[in-house]
Wavefront OBJ file of the C-alpha trace (Angstrom):
o trace
v 0.155 -0.010 0.000
v 1.038 3.210 -0.876
v 1.736 6.273 1.282
v -0.050 9.579 1.987
v 2.140 12.286 0.201
v 3.552 13.708 3.551
v 1.837 17.450 3.289
v 3.693 19.518 6.702
v 7.096 19.707 7.840
v 7.236 17.183 10.012
v 9.798 19.848 12.579
v 7.927 23.271 11.638
v 4.401 22.376 10.249
v 4.663 24.515 7.432
v 3.003 23.124 3.939
v 5.956 21.186 2.322
v 6.463 21.574 -1.448
v 6.635 18.349 -4.517
v 9.737 19.176 -6.133
v 10.441 15.903 -7.765
v 8.503 12.686 -9.457
v 9.675 9.321 -10.353
v 8.318 7.123 -13.034
v 8.370 4.194 -11.182
v 8.450 1.686 -14.192
v 10.644 3.628 -16.525
v 12.238 5.908 -14.255
v 11.915 9.056 -16.072
v 12.336 11.661 -13.177
v 10.446 15.161 -13.032
v 11.673 18.358 -11.297
v 9.879 21.190 -10.732
v 7.149 23.284 -8.219
v 4.269 21.252 -8.093
v 1.478 22.122 -5.898
v -0.532 20.288 -4.366
v -4.925 20.542 -4.172
v -6.393 21.727 -0.802
v -7.277 18.390 -0.049
v -3.969 17.112 0.705
v -3.708 19.065 3.760
v -6.886 17.631 4.748
v -5.928 15.481 8.095
v -6.979 11.440 8.150
v -10.150 12.236 9.691
v -11.275 15.464 7.839
v -11.104 13.605 4.595
v -12.665 10.470 5.905
v -15.707 12.888 7.075
v -15.761 14.764 3.599
v -15.671 11.022 1.737
v -18.959 10.275 4.060
v -20.769 13.036 3.492
v -19.844 13.012 -0.325
v -21.111 9.628 -0.270
v -24.016 10.478 1.714
v -24.817 13.101 -0.884
v -24.732 15.932 1.882
v -27.507 14.343 3.597
v -26.625 15.913 7.550
v -28.713 13.300 8.703
v -27.424 10.183 6.792
v -23.904 11.319 8.318
v -25.214 11.041 11.301
v -26.125 7.741 11.023
v -23.527 6.922 9.173
v -20.740 8.104 11.473
v -22.386 7.614 14.479
v -22.481 10.944 15.659
v -25.146 13.807 16.626
v -26.448 16.712 14.174
v -23.826 19.814 15.883
v -20.926 17.442 15.511
v -21.710 16.963 11.935
v -22.368 20.897 11.699
v -18.463 21.558 13.457
v -16.899 18.759 11.280
v -18.491 20.348 8.051
v -17.056 23.623 9.467
v -13.524 22.260 10.715
v -12.852 21.233 6.962
v -14.872 24.120 5.301
v -12.079 26.079 7.641
v -8.856 23.688 6.861
v -10.075 24.384 2.670
v -9.512 28.418 3.559
v -12.787 28.808 3.174
v -15.330 31.439 5.835
v -17.704 29.827 7.686
v -20.883 32.355 8.927
v -21.510 32.660 12.105
v -25.281 31.466 12.507
v -27.564 34.112 13.632
v -31.204 33.234 14.418
v -31.841 32.568 11.302
v -30.809 28.969 12.279
v -33.263 28.737 15.522
v -35.936 28.537 12.420
v -34.038 25.772 10.634
v -33.343 23.630 13.915
v -37.899 23.806 14.946
v -38.082 23.403 11.234
v -35.834 20.268 11.432
v -37.427 18.950 15.757
v -40.700 19.125 13.558
v -40.104 17.193 10.662
v -38.092 14.342 12.887
v -35.162 15.067 11.671
v -33.802 15.606 14.964
v -34.857 14.652 18.503
v -35.981 17.526 20.960
v -32.667 17.187 22.543
v -30.307 17.859 19.838
v -32.729 20.729 18.969
v -32.489 22.233 22.405
v -28.348 21.652 22.389
v -28.498 23.229 18.644
v -30.317 26.444 19.954
v -28.090 26.662 22.893
v -24.895 26.569 21.468
l 1 2 3 4 5 6 7 8 9 10 11 12 13 14 15 16 17 18 19 20 21 22 23 24 25 26 27 28 29 30 31 32 33 34 35 36 37 38 39 40 41 42 43 44 45 46 47 48 49 50 51 52 53 54 55 56 57 58 59 60 61 62 63 64 65 66 67 68 69 70 71 72 73 74 75 76 77 78 79 80 81 82 83 84 85 86 87 88 89 90 91 92 93 94 95 96 97 98 99 100 101 102 103 104 105 106 107 108 109 110 111 112 113 114 115 116 117 118 119 120
């Protein structure tokens, strides 16, 4: 099994640059300053979450079931990935309370989950 490309320096945690590629069949070597995708800088846990999220087609309820975690935890993990990719996540406003109540009414979340989400 091949190793995952290191994306961060093990000494200072700075982003590493890929400068050399080699063909394992013919030995051709290409040297340049290659860039890695934003996804290469995600942790293994973040990548696993993204994979599950995509597999579930973005359904937070399905992600909850697949990973055995609560709605607030799914949202927190999603925000973590969005931030790690370099995007900002807006602060949740009062409009989220209506969304939470709608999810409670439709049975997507429990009353306890709704209370916890509103408190946050």
